[in-house]
ZAMARGU-4260 file (C-alpha; in steps of 0.2 Angstrom, whole numbers, plus 5000, padded with zeros to 4 digits):
<rodrens>
0) 5470/6295/6353 | 5475/6312/6345 | 5489/6314/6334 | 5502/6327/6337 | 5508/6334/6321
5) 5519/6346/6327 | 5530/6329/6335 | 5535/6325/6317 | 5550/6332/6310 | 5550/6350/6300
10) 5558/6342/6287 | 5543/6329/6288 | 5529/6342/6292 | 5538/6352/6274 | 5534/6336/6263
15) 5515/6334/6273 | 5512/6353/6266 | 5510/6354/6248 | 5498/6336/6249 | 5485/6347/6260
20) 5487/6363/6246 | 5478/6365/6229 | 5474/6384/6227 | 5468/6380/6209 | 5451/6373/6216
25) 5442/6387/6217 | 5438/6385/6199 | 5426/6372/6203 | 5415/6386/6208 | 5412/6390/6191
30) 5403/6377/6186 | 5393/6379/6202 | 5390/6397/6197 | 5383/6394/6178 | 5371/6380/6186
35) 5363/6392/6199 | 5363/6407/6185 | 5352/6393/6175 | 5342/6388/6190 | 5338/6407/6195
40) 5332/6410/6174 | 5324/6395/6175 | 5315/6401/6189 | 5310/6416/6182 | 5304/6410/6167
45) 5292/6399/6177 | 5282/6414/6182 | 5281/6420/6164 | 5263/6417/6155 | 5270/6418/6138
50) 5285/6416/6126 | 5287/6437/6126 | 5288/6440/6146 | 5301/6424/6146 | 5311/6434/6134
55) 5311/6451/6143 | 5313/6446/6159 | 5324/6460/6166 | 5341/6455/6171 | 5341/6467/6191
60) 5324/6457/6195 | 5334/6439/6196 | 5346/6435/6211 | 5363/6442/6215 | 5376/6426/6216
65) 5388/6426/6230 | 5399/6411/6235 | 5408/6410/6250 | 5429/6407/6251 | 5435/6396/6263
70) 5454/6394/6268 | 5463/6378/6269 | 5460/6371/6286 | 5478/6366/6291 | 5481/6386/6290
75) 5468/6387/6304 | 5477/6374/6316 | 5490/6387/6325 | 5502/6401/6320 | 5517/6388/6318
80) 5509/6378/6306 | 5504/6392/6298 | 5522/6399/6296 | 5528/6382/6290 | 5514/6380/6279
85) 5512/6396/6268 | 5527/6396/6261 | 5522/6380/6254 | 5506/6386/6246 | 5516/6402/6240
90) 5526/6391/6231 | 5515/6380/6221 | 5508/6382/6205 | 5492/6392/6203 | 5479/6391/6188
95) 5470/6405/6182 | 5455/6404/6168 | 5444/6418/6165 | 5430/6418/6178 | 5412/6414/6171
100) 5399/6427/6164 | 5382/6430/6175 | 5364/6436/6168 | 5369/6454/6176 | 5373/6463/6160
105) 5383/6448/6155 | 5398/6455/6163 | 5411/6442/6170 | 5413/6439/6188 | 5427/6447/6197
110) 5443/6435/6199 | 5443/6443/6220 | 5426/6435/6222 | 5434/6418/6219 | 5451/6418/6227
115) 5457/6433/6237 | 5469/6447/6232 | 5484/6444/6244 | 5484/6425/6237 | 5484/6431/6221
120) 5499/6444/6224 | 5509/6430/6233 | 5510/6417/6222 | 5527/6413/6214 | 5521/6403/6197
125) 5506/6405/6189 | 5499/6399/6172 | 5486/6409/6166 | 5476/6397/6155 | 5464/6407/6144
130) 5455/6400/6128 | 5448/6418/6120 | 5458/6435/6123 | 5450/6441/6138 | 5458/6457/6140
135) 5448/6465/6153 | 5451/6452/6164 | 5469/6451/6160 | 5469/6471/6165 | 5462/6465/6180
140) 5474/6455/6185 | 5489/6465/6183 | 5479/6479/6192 | 5482/6465/6205 | 5498/6461/6202
145) 5504/6479/6199 | 5501/6483/6217 | 5510/6469/6225 | 5516/6452/6215 | 5531/6440/6221
150) 5530/6431/6203 | 5546/6423/6197 | 5537/6414/6183 | 5520/6417/6171 | 5515/6405/6159
155) 5501/6412/6146 | 5492/6394/6139 | 5482/6396/6125 | 5473/6383/6112 | 5484/6376/6099
160) 5468/6382/6085 | 5459/6397/6094 | 5444/6402/6092 | 5441/6414/6079 | 5461/6418/6076
165) 5459/6427/6061 | 5447/6439/6067 | 5455/6441/6086 | 5472/6441/6082 | 5474/6460/6087
170) 5466/6456/6104 | 5480/6440/6107 | 5494/6451/6103 | 5488/6464/6113 | 5485/6452/6129
175) 5502/6442/6125 | 5512/6461/6123 | 5504/6467/6140 | 5508/6454/6149 | 5526/6451/6142
180) 5531/6469/6145 | 5525/6468/6164 | 5535/6453/6167 | 5551/6462/6159 | 5546/6477/6169
185) 5542/6469/6185 | 5559/6454/6183 | 5551/6438/6181 | 5551/6426/6167 | 5537/6424/6155
190) 5533/6413/6143 | 5517/6408/6129 | 5514/6389/6128 | 5502/6381/6118 | 5488/6367/6124
195) 5485/6352/6111 | 5467/6346/6112 | 5465/6331/6121 | 5463/6317/6112 | 5451/6299/6117
200) 5461/6283/6119 | 5453/6271/6105 | 5455/6252/6112 | 5455/6237/6101
</rodrens>
């Protein structure tokens, strides 16, 4: 028996949509990239005859890693559902964290390889989670948002104890200043929050 989703009252459908979206799910691909990178390096090393060759494997000889982005299935059903669901998606909170590096000259991958620019530009609430002051990653985001954004609130989430903070303070200040200035110019709220390390629970 086929269930007619559109037969539900609109207010019920609007309560369902948030449970179908997880815009931050793309970050699970980060682990896949790391795993594929390690596997490609190990495969290349297995064909080397000595340690000297293993240390000098050229990056260009290793395969380029690509990912397939996917669209939530609910958005592919029909136009009416898409028109109802997209505003719900854009109103959820997106967590953005810096992309993984690859062996290709150790550059970070572009965020647009994981999540489409249109979605980034339409999201209203974003948490930017950084462990290090990766300014070029932040500048990439600002370039995308500079073309278009519908941001209402942006949170910069950083660790309470930031690694090498004393030597990186100037870079952290630059990142915060750029984000705050952009928010002021664009007219949306910005704040910096500190993420406390998770502690394990002990049992008696």
